[in-house]
C-alpha positions, 0 to 999 in steps of 0.5 A: 936439267936445272931449274932457271928461276926469277923471283921479283918482289912486286908488292910489299905492305908492313902491317901487324902479324898476318895470319893467312893470305889468299888470291882472288882468282880474277882481281888483282886482289890478296885477302890478308887476315891479321892476329889483331882481328882485321881482314884487308883486301890489297890490290897488288897491281895499284898498291892500295888497299881496296877494303879493311874491316875488323871482324872481332877481337880475336885473331882471324887465323884464316880468310878465303874468297869465295869469288863466285858469291862475291863473298869473304869467309873468315875463321877466327879464335872466337870460335866463329865463322863469318861470311861477308860481301866483299863488295859492300861489306855486309855480313851475309852470316856469322855462327859459332861453328867450333868449341875452340880456335878455328885454325883453317878453312877450305872452300870446295871448288864447285859444290857450296861446301866450306870445311873448317877445322879447330882445336877442339880436334874436329873437323866439320862440313857446312853447306851455305845453300842449306843456311849453312847448316853442318852436314858432316863431323869428321872426328879421328885426330887427337890434337889441334887440327891445323889445316884442311885441303880439298883434293883438286883431283878427287873433290870428294876427298880431302886431307888434314894436318894435325899437331898429333903428328898425323895426316889423315885422308877423308871422304866427305860422305864418311865420318872416319878417315880413310887412311893416315899418313905417319912419318913426321916426328912431331906436330904437322902444320900445313899440307897441300895436294899436287899431281904429275900426270895422273899420280897424286901426292901431298906436301906437308910441313911440320914442328920437326922443321921438315916437310915431306912429300907423300905418294897417296897411292902407296901411302908412303913418304917419297922425299923429306925436305930438310934445311929450316931451322924452326917450325915449317908453318906453310907449304905450297907446290906452284901451279905453273913451275915445278917448284915446291915452296916452304916457309918457317918460323925461322923467317925464311923461304925456301924454294925447292926444284920438285924434280930433284928436291934440290934446295934452289933458293933461300928468300928472307925479307926481314919481316921475321917469322913467315905465317902463310902462302897464298897461290893460285893456279894460273898465276906466277905470283905467290903472296907471303904472310909475315909477322910484320907484313906482306909480300907479293913476288913474281916467280918466272921459270924456264920450266913449266910442270909440263915439261918434267917428270917427278922423280921419286 
């Protein structure tokens, strides 16, 4: 059955290069981190900037809301993680977390844990209730670790993507990976978990210009999505609609049918390379970060995940 999808641009803001975008779970806010070292909170309903402040002179490659604490956490090329109260912009914590650029952070959904990954090839787990002490170090990648993501169905596990071409699955209690997914011919930049029924899947994007869908139980690739003309920089499975979203340095946003894996839409907003996707469970809005700004689109469809079965 074909997927009927309407896409409407709701917010557009020109800026310097955007490295990450994140949506607040309750406020109409998107958190944008810039290559210039600045972070901004935009209200996409009122179209105004709520907050903007300089974090560092280095690129801020990852910034996330920790809404249950009223915090923003940032990670940057100066190797530091910084935590701010987003109401007062007071700096809560600042510490040197890695020995090289920090690529990505992930927030545990319930525990006071933060994961960080770096060009030093290491992943670290931090506990903010223990004054942000490092409680576990994970080693096993042989190149830059580009992204980490907690498994929402089993929050004791997480995945990592690396320029060594591997995706590794870890348990937060063990310093060694449980297993590795191999299949990309070049470095892996990005990952996203999703599930259909009780079956867990992982989506990945690579410098080989493809995205892949992985069956975590069988540890096998069930589909390769081809069509981008440059590195795939971010991937996302829409929380409400049965679609997969991939973005690339080719400037294009590809929207794929998650049941047939057919390319449904191709979007290009003329803001050069696309670096980031920000999407939230329960929201039909998706934010995209580009070389020249940020776009928020509203997506509505005739199908929801509840009405489809994933065909591998």
